[in-house]
N, C-alpha and C positions, 0 to 999 in steps of 0.2 A: 504494500500500500504506500510505502514511502515514495516510490517512483511516481505515483499519481500526483502527489503534491509537489514533486520536484520538477515536473515538466513545465515548460514555458508555454503558456497559452494566452495570447492576446487576441481579442476579437477584432474582426474587420468591421467597417462601418455598418454594413447591413446586418451582420450578426449582433452588433452592439445595440442597434435600434430595436431589433426583435427581442433580444434578451431583456432590455430595459422595460419594454412593454409587458413581457411575460412575468417578470419579477416584481414589477411595480417598485423599482429601485432606481437610484440615480448613480450613474457611473462617476467615478472621481476622475477629473481631467488628467491626462498624462503629464501635463506641465505643473500640476499642483505640487508644492514643496514636499508634502508628506509621501509622495509616490516613491522617492528615492529610499526612504526608510522602510516603507512597506516592501519594496523589491528586495532589499537586503534581508528582511525577515522571512518573506514567503516566496520570493522569486518574481519574475516578470509576469504580470497578469493584468487583466482589466479588473479593477476593483469596483465594487458596488456598495453603496450604503442604502439600507432599508430600515424598517422599524425594528428589526432584530439586531442589526449591527453591520459589521463589515463582512462582505462575502466575495468570493471569486467563483467562477464557473470553470469546471474541468470537463473535458470530453469524458463521457461515461465509459468506464473500462468494461470490456466484455465480461470479465469475471464477476463484476459487481452488478451489471445489468445486461444480461445476454440479449435481450430483445430491444435494446436501446440505441440502435444504430442512428447516428445523426443527432443524438441527444447529449446534453451536458448536465452534470450534477452540480448542485449548489453546495459550496463548501464554506462554512462559517468560520471566520478567523478571529473575530472579536465581537463582544456583546456590549450593548449600552448598559451603563450603570444607572442606578436610581438617584445619583447625586444631582444637585441643582447648580449649574447646568449639567446635563448628562454628559458622560465621557465614555469613550470606548475602552474596554478592558480586553487586552489581547489574551488568547489562549491557543493551545495546539489546534490546528485546523481540524474541524469536525464535519464529516459528511452529513448533509441534511437529507430529508426525504423529497426535497423539491428538485424537479428536473425541468429543463427548458430545451426547446428545439433549437439546434444550431444550424440546421439546414437552411439554405437560402433559396428561395424560389428563383428559378432561372429566368423568369419573366420580369424580375425586379430591376 
């Protein structure tokens, strides 16, 4: 499973738009200062913020989801705290039950 989190997976524009809609999450812009630190911690990915915290999407591994060709699994890397204002608390990446379609319609 370590290989799953070590892989570099940055989404292309069409995938990014589709994932953002499916997750109801906001991507963190690539030029945001925090991206360098996140990349050092978790590798180069497209990072998303949602009501649960900080997430990435990894292509679904065949051994984890045999019928999930073209799908990505959401991996949570940090959760929001209950502090005021809320802060992100990092933890070991955890697979969630959420999946998104990574396939792009050829007509797009």
